[in-house]
C-alpha positions in Angstrom: 18.3 33.9 36.8 21.6 32.3 36.0 23.1 35.7 35.4 22.5 36.6 39.0 23.8 33.5 40.7 27.4 34.5 40.7 26.5 37.8 42.2 24.4 36.2 44.8 27.1 33.7 45.7 29.7 36.5 45.9 27.4 38.6 48.0 26.7 35.7 50.3 30.4 35.0 50.6 31.2 38.6 51.5 28.4 38.6 54.0 29.8 35.5 55.6 33.3 36.9 55.8 31.9 40.2 57.2 30.0 38.3 59.9 33.1 36.2 60.7 35.3 39.3 61.0 32.7 41.1 63.1 32.3 38.1 65.3 36.0 37.7 66.4 38.7 39.0 64.2 40.7 41.8 65.7 43.4 44.1 64.2 46.8 42.5 63.9 48.9 42.9 67.1 51.4 45.1 65.3 52.0 48.8 65.5 53.7 50.3 62.4 55.7 53.6 62.2 56.7 55.1 58.9 60.4 56.1 59.1 61.0 56.9 55.4 59.3 58.0 52.2 55.9 56.6 51.6 55.8 53.6 49.3 59.4 52.6 49.9 58.7 50.1 52.7 60.6 52.2 55.3 58.4 51.1 58.1 59.2 50.0 61.6 56.9 47.3 63.0 56.4 46.6 66.8 54.8 43.6 68.3 52.4 45.2 70.7 51.7 41.9 72.5 55.3 41.8 73.9 55.7 45.5 74.7 54.4 45.3 78.3 56.8 42.5 79.1 59.7 44.3 77.5 59.0 47.5 79.4 58.9 45.5 82.7 62.1 43.8 81.9 64.0 46.9 81.0 63.7 49.1 84.1 66.9 50.6 85.4 67.2 50.1 89.2 68.3 53.1 91.4 71.6 53.3 93.2 71.4 52.0 96.8 72.7 55.4 98.1 74.5 58.5 96.9 78.2 57.9 97.4 80.5 60.4 99.0 83.6 60.9 96.9 85.7 62.3 99.7 87.7 60.3 102.3 90.4 57.7 102.2 90.8 55.7 99.0 89.8 52.1 98.7 93.4 51.1 97.9 94.3 52.4 101.4 91.3 50.9 103.2 91.3 47.4 101.7 93.7 44.7 100.4 94.0 43.5 96.9 92.0 46.3 95.2 93.6 46.1 91.8 91.2 48.1 89.6 89.0 50.4 91.8 91.6 51.6 94.2 91.0 55.2 93.0 87.5 55.3 94.5 86.7 56.6 97.9 85.7 54.0 100.5 82.1 55.0 100.2 82.1 54.9 96.4 83.8 51.5 96.5 81.2 50.1 98.9 78.3 51.6 96.9 79.6 49.9 93.8 80.1 46.6 95.6 76.5 46.8 96.9 75.2 47.6 93.5 77.1 44.7 91.8 75.6 42.4 94.4 72.1 43.3 93.4 72.9 43.4 89.7 74.6 40.0 89.5 73.9 37.9 92.6 71.1 39.3 94.7 70.4 35.9 96.4 73.9 34.7 97.0 75.1 38.1 98.1 78.7 39.1 98.7 79.7 35.4 99.1 79.1 34.8 95.4 82.5 36.5 94.7 84.2 36.5 98.1 85.4 34.1 100.8 83.6 35.6 103.8 86.6 34.7 106.0 89.0 36.6 103.8 87.5 39.2 101.4 91.0 39.9 99.9 91.4 36.4 98.7 91.0 35.6 95.0 90.2 31.9 95.6 86.6 32.3 94.4 86.8 32.4 90.6 83.8 34.7 90.3 85.9 37.5 91.9 88.6 37.1 89.3 85.9 37.3 86.6 84.2 40.3 88.2 87.4 42.2 88.3 88.0 41.7 84.6 84.3 42.5 83.8 84.6 45.8 85.6 87.6 46.6 83.4 85.5 45.6 80.4 82.7 47.9 81.4 85.1 50.8 81.9 86.5 50.2 78.4 83.0 50.2 76.8 82.1 53.5 78.5 85.3 55.2 77.6 86.4 53.7 74.2 83.2 52.8 72.6 81.1 55.9 72.8 80.5 55.6 69.0 78.1 52.8 70.0 77.0 53.4 73.6 77.1 57.2 73.4 76.7 59.0 76.7 74.2 56.4 78.0 76.9 53.8 78.6 76.5 50.5 80.4 76.8 49.0 83.8 76.9 45.4 84.9 73.1 45.5 85.1 72.8 46.2 81.4 73.7 42.6 80.7 73.1 40.7 84.0 69.7 41.9 85.1 69.9 40.3 88.5 71.4 37.0 87.1 74.8 35.6 87.7 75.0 34.6 84.0 73.3 37.0 81.5 70.3 35.4 79.9 71.5 36.2 76.4 75.0 34.8 75.7 76.3 32.4 73.1 78.9 29.7 72.6 79.8 27.2 69.9 77.3 24.4 69.5 77.9 21.5 67.1 74.7 19.6 67.9 73.1 17.8 66.3 76.1 15.8 65.1 76.1 14.7 61.4 74.7 11.3 60.8 77.6 10.3 58.6 78.1 9.4 55.0 77.1 12.4 52.8 76.2 14.5 55.8 79.5 14.0 57.6 80.4 17.6 57.2 77.2 19.6 57.3 79.1 22.8 58.3 76.2 24.2 60.3 73.7 23.9 57.5 70.1 22.7 57.9 69.9 23.0 61.6 68.0 25.4 63.9 70.2 28.5 64.5 69.0 29.4 68.0 71.0 32.7 68.0 69.1 33.8 64.9 65.5 33.5 66.0 65.5 29.7 65.9 65.5 29.9 62.1 66.9 27.3 59.6 70.1 29.1 59.0 73.8 28.3 59.4 74.7 27.9 63.1 77.7 29.3 64.9 78.1 32.2 62.5 78.5 34.5 65.5 82.0 33.1 65.8 82.8 34.6 62.4 81.2 38.0 62.9 81.2 38.7 66.7 84.6 37.1 67.5 86.6 36.8 64.3 86.9 39.5 61.8 85.1 38.0 58.8 83.7 40.4 56.2 80.0 40.8 56.6 79.0 42.4 53.3 78.1 39.9 50.5 76.0 42.1 48.3 77.3 42.2 44.8 76.8 45.2 42.4 76.9 43.0 39.3 74.6 40.3 38.0 77.4 38.0 37.2 80.5 37.1 39.4 82.6 39.7 37.6 82.9 42.3 40.3 84.9 42.6 43.5 82.6 40.4 45.5 82.7 36.7 44.6 81.1 35.3 47.7 78.3 32.8 47.2 75.0 31.6 48.7 76.7 30.0 51.7 78.2 33.3 52.8 75.0 35.1 52.1 73.1 32.8 54.4 75.7 33.2 57.1 75.3 37.0 56.8 71.6 36.7 56.9 71.9 34.6 60.1 73.8 37.5 61.7 71.3 40.0 60.5 68.4 38.0 62.0 70.3 37.8 65.3 70.7 41.6 65.3 67.0 42.1 64.4 65.7 39.7 67.1 68.1 41.1 69.7 66.9 44.7 69.2 63.3 44.0 68.4 63.5 45.8 65.0 63.3 44.9 61.3 65.8 45.6 58.6 64.7 49.2 58.1 66.1 50.2 61.4 69.6 50.2 59.8 69.0 49.9 56.0 67.3 51.8 53.2 64.9 49.5 51.5 65.8 51.0 48.1 69.6 50.6 48.5 70.6 48.1 51.2 74.3 48.4 50.3 74.5 52.3 50.1 75.8 53.8 53.3 75.0 57.3 52.2 71.3 56.4 52.0 71.1 54.4 55.1 69.7 55.6 58.5 72.4 56.7 61.0 71.6 53.6 63.1 73.6 51.5 60.6 76.8 53.3 61.6 75.9 52.7 65.3 75.3 49.0 64.5 78.7 48.8 62.7 80.5 50.1 65.8 78.5 47.6 67.9 79.8 44.7 65.9 83.3 45.9 66.2 82.8 46.4 70.0 81.4 42.9 70.4 84.5 41.5 68.6 86.8 43.4 70.8 85.1 42.4 74.0 84.9 38.7 73.1 88.5 38.5 71.9 90.2 40.6 74.5 88.1 40.0 77.6 85.9 36.9 77.4 88.3 34.5 75.7 91.1 35.4 78.1 89.0 34.1 81.0 88.9 30.6 79.5 91.2 29.0 82.1 89.4 30.7 84.9 85.9 29.5 84.2 85.0 25.9 85.3 83.6 23.5 82.8 80.0 24.0 84.0 80.2 27.7 83.1 81.3 27.1 79.5 79.6 26.1 76.3 79.1 22.4 75.2 82.3 22.6 73.2 84.3 24.0 76.1 84.5 27.7 75.0 83.5 30.5 77.2 80.1 32.1 77.0 80.3 35.2 74.8 78.6 38.5 74.2 76.0 39.0 71.4 73.8 41.9 70.6 71.0 40.5 72.7 73.3 40.4 75.8 72.8 44.1 76.3 69.7 44.9 74.2 67.4 42.3 75.5 64.8 42.8 72.8 64.8 46.6 72.7 66.6 49.0 70.3 68.2 50.9 73.2 69.1 48.9 76.3 66.8 49.9 79.2 65.0 52.1 76.7 68.0 54.5 76.7 68.0 55.2 80.4 71.5 55.8 81.7 72.6 54.4 85.1 76.0 56.0 85.0 75.4 59.2 86.9 75.8 57.3 90.2 78.9 55.5 89.1 80.9 58.0 87.0 84.2 57.7 88.9 83.9 53.9 89.0 82.7 53.0 85.5 83.3 56.0 83.2 87.0 56.3 83.8 89.6 53.7 83.0 91.7 52.3 85.8 94.5 49.9 85.2 93.9 48.3 81.7 96.2 45.4 81.9 95.1 41.9 82.8 94.8 41.8 86.6 97.2 39.6 88.5 95.4 36.4 89.2 98.4 34.2 89.5 97.4 33.6 93.1 94.2 32.0 92.0 94.5 28.5 93.3 91.1 26.6 93.7 90.7 25.2 97.1 93.3 27.4 98.7 93.0 30.6 100.7 95.2 33.5 99.6 96.1 36.5 101.7 97.7 39.5 100.2 99.8 41.9 102.3 99.8 45.7 101.8 102.5 45.3 99.1 100.2 42.9 97.2 102.7 40.1 97.6 100.7 36.8 97.8 101.0 34.7 100.9 99.3 31.3 100.3 97.8 29.5 103.3 96.4 26.0 103.4 
């Protein structure tokens, strides 16, 4: 009898587990797709519970109307058109109507304009919008290695909000307690731009603004090779990788080969696309966002006074291709797929609390 007890106990346990599973356990809410050789771990996992919400949040809105490219140019019809003067009047108005819906659907035109004087630059949002249009043109023309022919519009980031939901800035909270923790250097805190994980914070400054080297993988067991970086740098790189993974809703295998993470030749082509995306983010943050620091008021900056900046999630919003790869550019080719003036627009007339009127020669005439 004793010989059968273990078997009976095991059979009873299995029966109990089977009953429990049958009573309420469902399959994990994960859909897996094999993207490499079987047995190598090259599998992409999707959280099926979030897919419906992601699809609803990544729908490209249609253009308000089909613009007529003929007729007088915007530069001849309106004052102080510094970037979009090459558009026809109808194209210009179509883009303005679209930007209103993309960025400020509730506030409307007055979000960027003084309704008494549309040519004025006294509303700082207009100064910012002009520079952001230039940035969008630059992305579509100079960064095809990342955005391909799909490109971007203001809606790619803003999604109907004045401030995109996914931006980042320097955050030094919580402050060190003192003594031995006086200089924590971002360690042992929640890195909110890396999936709220316990990783070094503020690493996006190094990788999406500054030009710090990302690769910390060594090819030797001992620190005798070319790469002498340590654990601290590895954790910082990991924080960036988690940020990218969370931003695109993918795992490591979207860009890396599980057998050879460091080998570009064995990596999926998406790794090259991601590399160009990192370079693009650096360029946009350094050349466009940082330059607007004196224009933004304090309530539109981060807790340390720096401007809000672009990360991978700003455009991607949780999916590998923003808006699932749908391009909005066919209705805005002349406006956003050509580069107008590339220099920093003249906003020397920007004086808060004043009304500026520019004559046809763009000479500022300041009024009280």
